[in-house]
N, C-alpha and C positions, 0 to 999 in steps of 0.2 A: 711897716709890715710887722705883725705881732708874732709871726713864726718864721724861723729861718732854718733851712736844712743844708747839709753839706752835699747833697745829691738829690736828684728827683726821687720823689716817693710816689709809687704807682697808685696807692690808695688815695692820696690827696689829689692826684690828677683825675682819677675816676670820679671823685665826688666834688671836684672843683673847689677844694678848700684853699683859701689864699695863703701863700707862703712864698718866701724868697729862697733862692739857691745861692749860697755863699759860704766861703770859708772852707776849712779843712777839719776833718774829724780829730778829736783829741787823741793823745797817745793811748794805744791799747784797744781802741774801738774802730769799727769799720765805717760807722756813720752816726750822725747826730742831728736831731731836730730840737731846737731850743726856743723858748719863749723869752720875751723881754724881761720877765720877772726872774729868769735864771733857771727855772725847771727845764728838764731835758729828757728826750727819749733817745737812748743809745742802742746800738745793736753791734754785735760781734759776729762776723761771718767766719766760720772755721776755715782752715786751709783747704786747698784744692784736693788734698789727699783724703779728706773726710767724705765718706760715702753718704749720699742722700738716701734716707730711709723714711719709712712711715713712723710718725710720732703722734702723740696727742698732747695738747695743752688746753686747759680749761674745757675739757670734754670735746675739743675740736680735733679732727684729724688734719695733719699737715705733712706734706712730703718735703723734707728738707734735710740739709746737713746741719747738725746741731753741735754747738761748742759746749763742752763740759763746763761745770762750775770752776774747775781748776783752770781751764783755758781762758775763762773770762775774768779771772782774778786780777789780771793786770789792769784791765779797764775799770774794774770796781775800785781798786786801790787808788788809781791815779785820779779819780774824780773827787776824792775827799768827802764823799757822802756817807751817810749811815744806811747802807744798803741792807735789805733783809729779803730773803727768798720768799716769793709769794706762790705763783702758779708753778707746780712741778711739770716738767716735760718728761713724758714716759715713752719708752720704745714699744714695739709691737708685742713684747712679752709682758708689758705692764711695769717694767722696771724704771725707776726714776734715773734719768741720765743727765738732767740739767734743771735749771729753774729760770723763770722770769723773775727779775729782781725789781724792787721798788724802794722809794724813799718817801718820807712823810710829806714832802712838798709837791708830790705828784710825779716826780721823775720815775722813769722805768728803764730797764735794760733788758733787751731781748738777746738770747743766745743763738740767733739765726738772722739771716738777711730777710726782712719782710718782703722786699721786691722779688727775691728768688722764690719765696713761697707762693706769691700771687702768680708769677709767671709759670710755675710748675703746674698750677691748675689750668690757666688759660691755654697754655701750649701743650697740655696733656703729657707733660714730661714724666709724670708718675707712671704712665703706661710702660715706660722703659724699665721699670723696676724689676720686671721678671727676666730681663736679660735678652741679649740678641738672639739666643736660640729660640725662645718663645716667640719673639717677634717674627723671626724668619719662618717659623712653622706656620704662623697665622697668615703671613703674606703668601706663602706657598699654597696653602689651602684655598685662599681667596682667588689666587691666580688660576688654580686648577678648576675651581667652581665656575668661573666666568668662561673658561675655555670649553667646558663641557655643557654649559647651560643651554646654548642654542639647540643642542640635540636632545635635551631632556624634556619629557612631558611636563606640563605645568604642575601637575600633582606631585611629581617626583621632586621638582624644584622646591616646592613648599615644604615637603617632608624633610628635605636636606636642611633647609633653613631652620625648621622647627627643632631638629636634632641639634644643630649648632647653637640655637638659642638656649637650649637646656644646659649646654656647656657654659655659655656666657653668664647664665644665672648664678654660677658659683662665685663670680668675682665679688670680693667684699666691698669694692669701691668702684664707681660711685653708686650710691643707693638709687633704686628706681622706684617710682618715677621722679623723685625729687631728691636732690643732694644739696644740703645747706652749707657745706663746708666753706666754700669761698666767701659767701656773704656773711657767715658767722665770723670768719677771720677779718673781713672788712670792718665789721662792727667792733670786734675786739681791739683792732688797731686804732680805730677812730676814738674809742673811749679812752685809750691810753693817751692819744694826742690831746683830747679834751682835758684830761687830767693835768697834762703839761701846761695847757693854756689857763686852766682854773677858771674857765668861763664857757658858756655854751659855744660850741664850734660852729662857725658859719659855713654853709656850703650851698651849691646850686642844685635845686631839685632836678631829678633826672628827666622830667617831662614838661612840656609847655603848660603854662597856666590855662585852665584850672585842673588839668588832668593829673591823676595820681598813679596811673599805670598805663601800659600800652598793650594793644591787641593787634596782631598782624596776621592776616590770612594769606597763605600761599599754596600753590598747587604745582606739582611736577607732573607733566604729561608724559607717561612712559611709552605707551604703545598706541597703535592706530585706533583700537577700541576706546581708549581713553580720550583720544583726540576727537572722536565723533561725539563724545559725551560733554565736551566743553560747553557748547551752547546751552545745554540743559542746566548745567550748574551756574552759568553766568545769569541765566534767567532767574534762578532761585535767589542768587545774591542781589540782583537788582530789586527783586520783590522785597527782600529784607532790608534794603537800603544800605548795603555795604559794598565795598569794592575790595578786590584781591589782586595778587600778582600771579601770573602764569609763566612757568618756566618750561620752555619747549626744547626738545632735542632736535638739532638741525638736520642730522643725517641718520635717520633710523627707518622705521617702516611706515612713516607718514610724512606728508609734505605740509609744511607750515605755509598756509596760503596768505599772501599779502593782504587780502581782504579781511581775513580774521584778525590779523595783527592791527590793521587800521581800525576795525570796528571796536576791538578791545581798548585801544588807546583813546579813541574818541569817546568811549563810554566811561572813561576814568579809571580803567584798570591798568596794571603795569605788566610789561613783558620782560621776562628774564631768559637768560641762556642756561640750558641744563647740559653742559658739556658739549660734545660734538656727536659721538656715536653711541654712548652709553653701553660700551662693550667691556668695561672694566679696565680700559687702557688710557682713557682720556687724561688722567693725572699721573700715569706711569712715567717713571724717569726715562728720558729720551723721547718717548712718544708725546709727552706733554709739549715739549719744545716744538715738535713737528706740527702739532695740531693747534697751537695757540693762536697763530695768525688767522686761521679759519674761524675759530670761536669768536675772536674779536670782530671779524668781518661780519658775521651773522649778527652780532650785537649791534653793530653800526647800522645795518640795514633794517633791523627791527626797532631801532631807537631804544635799545636795552642798555641799562647801566648796571644791572645786577646779574650775578652769577650764582649758580649752585652746582656743585660737582655731582655727577651721577653716583648713586649709592653713598653719598656724602663722603667719598674718598677725599682726603685732605692732606696737605703738607704745609707747614707754617712758612717755609721758604717759597714754595711754588705759588701759593695763593697770592703772595705779594707781587708776583710777576703778571697777574691776570690782566691788569689794565682796566678793570671795571671799577665803578665807584663803591660798590658794596658786594659782599658775599654772604651766603647763608648756608655754608657747608658744615659748620661746627654745630654741635648741640650742647646744651648744658649737661645732659646725661645721654650718652650714646652706648648704653649697655648692649643693646640688641642690634647695633649696626654692624655691617661686615667689618668695618674698622672701628672697633670699640674704644671707649674712653669717655670723654666729655670735658668741656671747659669749666663746668660748674657755674657758669655766669648766667644770671637772669637779665643782664644789661648788655647793650652793645659794647664792643671794645675795638680798639684799633689794632690792626694787623699790618704794621708798616703804615702806608698811606691808605690802606683799605679799611672801610668800616665793616666789621664782622657783626652780623645779626644772627645770634645763635638760635637754633630751633629749640624751643623750651617746652613744648607740649608733645606728648608721644604721637608719632605719626600714625595714620590709619592703618598702614601696612603692618606696623608692629602690633597694634591692638587687635585688629580683626584677623589678620592672616597668620601671624606668628604665635600670638598668645590666645587666639580664638575667643576673644572677649565678645560678649553679645550686645554690649551697648557702649556709649561714650562716657560712662561714669568717671573714668580716669581723667578725661579732659576737664570736667567740671572741678574735680578735686585738685588737679594741678593748677588750673587757672586761679583757684582760690588761694593756693600757696603763693603763686606769683603776685597776685593782687596784694596780699598781706605785706609783701616785701617790696612793693613799689617797682616791680620789674616789668619785663616785656614778655607777654604770652604770644609766642610766634608758633603758629600751627602750620604743619605741612600735611596736606592731603593730596590724594591722587584721584582724578576722575576715573581711572582704571579700576580702583578698588571701591569706589562709591557708586558703581553701577547697581549694586544691590539696593533696593528701595528702603530696607530697614536701616542700613548704614547711612544712606543719604538722609533719612529722617533724623538720625542721631546728629548728623552734621548740622542740619537745619535747626534742630533744637538747641545745639550749643551756640551757634551763631546768633540766634535770637536772644539767647541768655546774655552773652557778652555785649551784644548790640544795645540791650536795654539798660546797661550800666552807665550812668551818667559820669562816673569817675574815670571811665576808660577812654583812652585815645585810640580810636580805630583808624589806623594809618597804613599806608602802603610802605613797603620796604624802602623805597627811594626817599619818602618823606622822613622816615625815622633816621636814615643815614644822613640826610641833609641837616636835620635838627641836631644830631649828635656832633656833627662838625661845627655847627654854629655854637653849640654849648661849649665845646672844647676850645673854641677861639675866644670865648668870653671869660671874664674874671670878676671877682669881687673886689671892690674898692671901698675903703672907709668913707662914710658920709656922716660926719658928726659922731653921734653915738651909735649910728646904724651902719648898715652896709648897702651898697648899691651895685647893680650889675652893669658892667661896661662891655661893649663888644656886640657882635651880630645877633646875639640872643637876648639883648637887653629888653626889648619890648615884649617878650613872651615868656621869659624865664622867671623863676621864683626863688627868693632867698629862704633857706631853712636855717633855723637857729637850734643847735643842739642835736645830739645823735642818740637820744634816748629811744627814739622810735626804731632805730636799726638794731636788729637782733644779732 
């Protein structure tokens, strides 16, 4: 193996870069990735008393605890290298608080834990930066809203959500509708690793050959009016030659008929479970444990392996208890969701044993109801952003909000657009989740001067050499 690390590196796992895990980090550093030629990537994680804050490095925002130059001096001195400061790390006031260091042989030293940075994005840990008081106030407002909602006229509900959206717009992070921070950080780390290797870095492409990006169409059926509109939308998608996933609420104001489930499944569509009652309590502490067995039972009876939480309420710990194969409750940018935040990921990721499929295109409710957009222009723009980065464009729409013929026409226009892109893999959530597991269980092995893929994805995966295409 040409690379060896003292611990698992999340970025290398995500891109399936070959490396071994062995040894202990040198004195004064927290972790080390080294090449056979001796160059190395080191990182120093500051002590637990160091508070995580927003910083910037190479124009990228990152939420991390950062070790000062003085704190990393021990690791710098112990290595015996001719280190020089390169990229400054600045705080939210623009003051330089640390540096990334480098040596002429391609070695580099980071004053933060790269895994902690990645996980802070994926797990939305940066949302906690405003403190428990802010989180508690938001949770209380959400709880009060769901308690009052059944008694409120629809127009009042929308007005309340629009007012809340104007407050959410003030958040500096993540940017809407696209936030490149995590993928910029991935690219930054991989270029450092490539510098350590001093050769094009091999990795496994994110999608099956010959596809360059993925498109996933999903629908949440909120109410009885939307349920009655399912057949019309299914007919539209059949005509366009695409298939989608339908997430139903088992116990609300409509009955999910076995005949519809059977018809959708036989037609190549996917069925998913959308909570239990959609009353704001399906994922609530205590209530979640009481309702979990019922949600699983409905999943079994429908042949559903996918889940999405109502209103995209989510908990990193509780989602792992679901017992489904995949979930789609997180978004890359969740600025306007009742539970705001965002994983910043355009790729699937593992949440324990669960494959998380983040929603990466603004949902119809956000565009048309909250922001009062007149067309689907943002869908096209965001899909182009995802395509450029080789990501997954996962769209969530609701038959409830596409009853309007103008909105439905915009949906049809968008689906026809992505459906005509030969580089796109139009796939169901279950297919993407299965692929992501096969890819994660596969690895690169040297084959002479080249690399070959071994494992369950060997017959469909593609080797990529070099990270120059990653921004």
